[in-house]
C-alpha positions in Angstrom: -125.0 -94.2 100.2 -121.7 -96.1 100.2 -120.3 -96.9 96.7 -120.6 -100.6 97.3 -124.2 -100.2 98.5 -125.0 -98.3 95.3 -123.4 -100.9 93.1 -125.2 -103.7 94.8 -128.4 -101.9 94.4 -127.9 -101.1 90.8 -126.0 -104.2 89.7 -127.2 -107.7 88.9 -125.8 -110.9 90.4 -126.9 -113.5 87.9 -125.1 -115.5 85.3 -125.0 -114.3 81.7 -125.4 -117.9 80.5 -128.3 -118.8 82.7 -130.3 -116.0 84.4 -131.6 -118.6 87.0 -128.1 -119.3 88.3 -126.8 -116.9 91.0 -123.2 -115.9 90.8 -120.8 -116.6 93.7 -120.1 -113.9 96.3 -116.4 -113.7 95.3 -117.3 -113.2 91.7 -120.0 -110.6 92.5 -117.6 -108.7 94.8 -115.0 -108.7 92.0 -117.5 -107.3 89.5 -118.6 -104.6 92.0 -115.0 -103.5 92.4 -114.6 -103.3 88.7 -117.9 -101.3 88.3 -116.7 -98.9 91.0 -113.5 -98.2 89.1 -115.5 -97.7 85.9 -117.8 -95.2 87.7 -114.8 -93.3 88.8 -113.4 -93.3 85.3 -116.7 -91.8 83.9 -117.1 -89.5 87.0 -120.6 -90.7 87.5 -120.7 -89.1 91.0 -120.3 -85.7 89.4 -123.2 -86.3 86.9 -125.6 -88.1 89.3 -124.5 -88.6 92.9 -125.2 -92.0 94.3 -127.1 -90.5 97.3 -129.6 -88.8 95.0 -133.0 -90.5 94.4 -135.5 -90.3 91.5 -136.6 -86.9 92.8 -133.3 -85.4 91.8 -134.0 -82.4 89.5 -130.4 -81.1 89.4 -129.2 -81.5 85.9 -125.8 -80.3 84.7 -126.1 -77.6 82.1 -124.3 -79.6 79.3 -126.5 -82.6 80.0 -129.6 -80.4 80.0 -128.7 -78.9 76.7 -128.5 -82.4 75.2 -131.9 -83.4 76.5 -133.6 -80.4 74.9 -133.9 -82.2 71.6 -136.0 -85.0 73.1 -133.9 -87.7 71.5 -133.6 -89.7 74.8 -136.2 -90.2 77.5 -138.0 -92.7 79.8 -141.7 -93.3 79.2 -144.0 -96.0 80.6 -143.3 -99.6 81.7 -143.7 -102.8 79.8 -146.0 -105.7 80.9 -143.3 -107.0 83.1 -142.8 -103.8 85.0 -139.6 -102.8 83.2 -139.2 -99.1 82.4 -138.8 -98.2 78.7 -136.1 -96.0 77.4 -137.0 -94.4 74.1 -134.4 -93.2 71.6 -135.6 -90.8 68.8 -132.8 -90.7 66.3 -134.4 -88.2 64.0 -134.5 -85.5 66.8 -130.7 -85.5 67.3 -128.5 -83.0 65.5 -126.1 -85.4 63.9 -124.1 -82.6 62.5 -123.1 -81.4 65.9 -122.1 -84.2 68.3 -120.3 -83.5 71.5 -119.1 -86.9 72.7 -118.3 -85.9 76.2 -121.7 -84.2 76.7 -123.5 -87.1 75.1 -121.7 -89.5 77.4 -122.7 -87.5 80.5 -126.3 -87.1 79.3 -126.7 -90.9 78.8 -125.2 -91.6 82.2 -127.6 -89.1 83.9 -130.6 -90.5 82.2 -129.7 -94.1 83.0 -128.8 -93.3 86.6 -132.2 -91.6 87.0 -134.1 -94.4 85.3 -132.5 -97.1 87.5 -133.8 -95.3 90.6 -137.4 -95.6 89.5 -137.8 -99.4 89.2 -140.7 -101.4 90.7 -139.6 -103.8 93.5 -138.1 -107.0 92.0 -137.3 -105.4 88.7 -133.6 -104.9 87.7 -133.6 -104.4 84.0 -135.1 -102.0 81.4 -136.1 -102.1 77.8 -134.7 -99.8 75.1 -136.8 -99.0 72.0 -135.1 -97.0 69.2 -137.1 -95.2 66.6 -135.1 -95.7 63.4 -137.4 -93.8 61.1 -135.8 -91.1 58.9 -132.3 -92.5 59.5 -129.7 -90.9 57.2 -126.2 -91.7 56.0 -125.0 -89.0 58.4 -125.7 -91.4 61.3 -123.6 -94.1 59.6 -120.7 -91.6 59.6 -121.0 -91.1 63.4 -119.3 -94.4 64.3 -117.3 -92.9 67.1 -120.6 -91.8 68.8 -121.9 -95.4 68.5 -118.7 -96.8 70.0 -118.8 -94.4 73.0 -122.4 -95.3 73.8 -121.6 -99.0 73.6 -118.8 -98.5 76.1 -121.1 -96.6 78.5 -123.8 -99.3 78.4 -121.4 -102.3 78.5 -119.0 -101.0 81.1 -121.3 -99.1 83.4 -124.5 -101.1 83.2 -123.7 -104.7 82.4 -126.7 -107.0 82.2 -129.1 -104.1 82.8 -130.7 -104.2 79.3 -133.4 -106.8 78.9 -134.2 -106.0 75.2 -133.1 -103.6 72.5 -135.9 -103.1 69.9 -135.0 -101.1 66.8 -137.3 -100.3 63.9 -138.8 -100.0 61.4 -136.2 -101.9 59.5 -134.5 -100.2 56.5 -131.4 -100.6 54.4 -129.6 -98.0 56.4 -130.5 -99.6 59.7 -129.3 -103.0 58.5 -126.0 -101.5 57.3 -125.5 -99.7 60.6 -126.3 -102.9 62.6 -123.8 -104.9 60.5 -121.1 -102.4 61.5 -121.9 -102.5 65.2 -122.8 -106.2 65.7 -119.2 -107.5 65.6 -118.2 -105.2 68.4 -121.0 -106.5 70.7 -120.8 -109.5 73.1 -122.9 -112.4 72.0 -125.3 -112.1 74.9 -126.0 -108.5 73.9 -126.4 -109.5 70.2 -129.1 -111.9 71.3 -131.1 -109.1 73.0 -131.3 -106.9 69.8 -134.4 -107.3 67.7 -134.9 -105.4 64.4 -138.6 -104.7 64.1 -140.5 -105.0 60.8 -142.0 -102.2 58.8 -145.0 -102.4 61.2 -143.4 -102.2 64.6 -146.7 -101.9 66.4 -147.5 -105.6 66.1 -144.2 -106.7 67.7 -144.5 -104.1 70.4 -148.0 -105.3 71.4 -146.3 -108.4 72.8 -144.4 -106.2 75.2 -146.3 -102.9 75.7 -150.0 -102.3 76.4 -151.9 -101.1 73.3 -152.7 -97.7 74.9 -149.0 -97.1 75.6 -147.6 -97.6 72.1 -146.6 -94.2 70.7 -148.2 -92.6 67.6 -144.9 -92.7 65.7 -145.2 -96.5 65.9 -148.8 -96.7 64.9 -150.3 -96.4 68.5 -152.4 -93.8 70.2 -150.0 -92.6 72.9 -148.7 -89.0 72.4 -145.1 -88.5 73.6 -145.2 -84.9 72.5 -146.8 -84.0 75.9 -143.3 -84.1 77.2 -142.4 -81.2 75.0 -142.9 -77.5 75.8 -143.1 -74.4 73.6 -140.1 -72.1 74.0 -139.5 -69.1 71.7 -141.6 -70.5 68.9 -139.9 -73.9 69.0 -140.7 -77.1 71.0 -138.2 -78.4 73.6 -138.1 -81.5 75.7 -139.0 -81.0 79.4 -137.1 -83.4 81.6 -139.2 -82.4 84.6 -142.4 -83.5 82.8 -140.8 -86.8 82.1 -139.9 -87.3 85.7 -143.4 -86.4 87.0 -145.1 -88.7 84.4 -142.8 -91.6 85.0 -143.3 -91.3 88.8 -147.1 -91.6 88.2 -146.7 -94.6 85.9 -144.5 -96.3 88.5 -147.5 -96.5 90.8 -149.6 -97.9 88.0 -147.0 -100.5 87.1 -146.6 -101.6 90.7 -150.4 -102.0 91.0 -150.5 -104.1 87.8 -147.8 -106.4 89.2 -149.7 -106.9 92.4 -152.9 -107.8 90.5 -151.0 -110.2 88.3 -149.4 -111.8 91.4 -152.8 -112.3 93.0 -154.4 -113.8 89.9 -151.5 -116.2 89.1 -149.7 -117.0 92.3 -147.9 -120.0 90.9 -146.1 -117.9 88.2 -143.4 -115.4 89.2 -144.4 -111.9 88.2 -140.9 -110.8 87.3 -140.5 -113.0 84.3 -137.1 -111.6 83.4 -135.6 -113.1 86.6 -136.7 -116.6 85.7 -136.7 -117.0 82.0 -134.0 -116.2 79.4 -134.7 -113.3 77.2 -135.2 -115.5 74.1 -138.0 -117.5 75.8 -139.9 -114.4 77.1 -140.8 -113.0 73.6 -141.0 -114.2 70.1 -140.3 -111.0 68.1 -139.6 -110.9 64.4 -136.0 -110.3 63.5 
């Protein structure tokens, strides 16, 4: 696949101020050129070649080692057909952070996830489990800054919502440090969940898909395997599961379309983020 084809496929061509307004061809071409330069900067082709599809099971060793903790993975789709990227902060070894490997790992996971979108869907939802946050995470500000650069430079406009919870004093302090560095449109997408995240997530995720660590019944531990008396995350299990859920998500969208033909199924393409959900902050 040509670079420009790849960027057109994985880029969005709508205005940040109004998601219903399409950008001009000249503006879009300029942004695509900028994204191509950024992809070269981060050597995305080495991590996840643009010709690879969602069946790609070739994972660089340093990336694979990062994933073994199970701190970052795709699981299920929301009611609008958008894939959900889960972040499990408590699983990461915050005493041993390799910024280069973390950058490559996030790029690989995002590149794979963007290749498993239902037709008409261009964004994803990020849900971060902030339970058991420690002061050590506050000290890893360089790690937060690197991740922000990856998301904002490589994948502009791809995040529909960022849900983080349950809320705690440490989480609020961390957010107060990060917030000034974020563009306003990104700030508007971040929602801090209450002490009972399940009630807020029910507006976005089917009840049976809410994980047990947020008060639901879904068990995400089935993505883990036992190796040498310890559990490790299995990326291949994630890929197989998400492929199956893609079929389910596409079927749900077809049913929704047939029931309510007058309302566009892909709500994120017609309504601003703030009008789609009314989540507690």
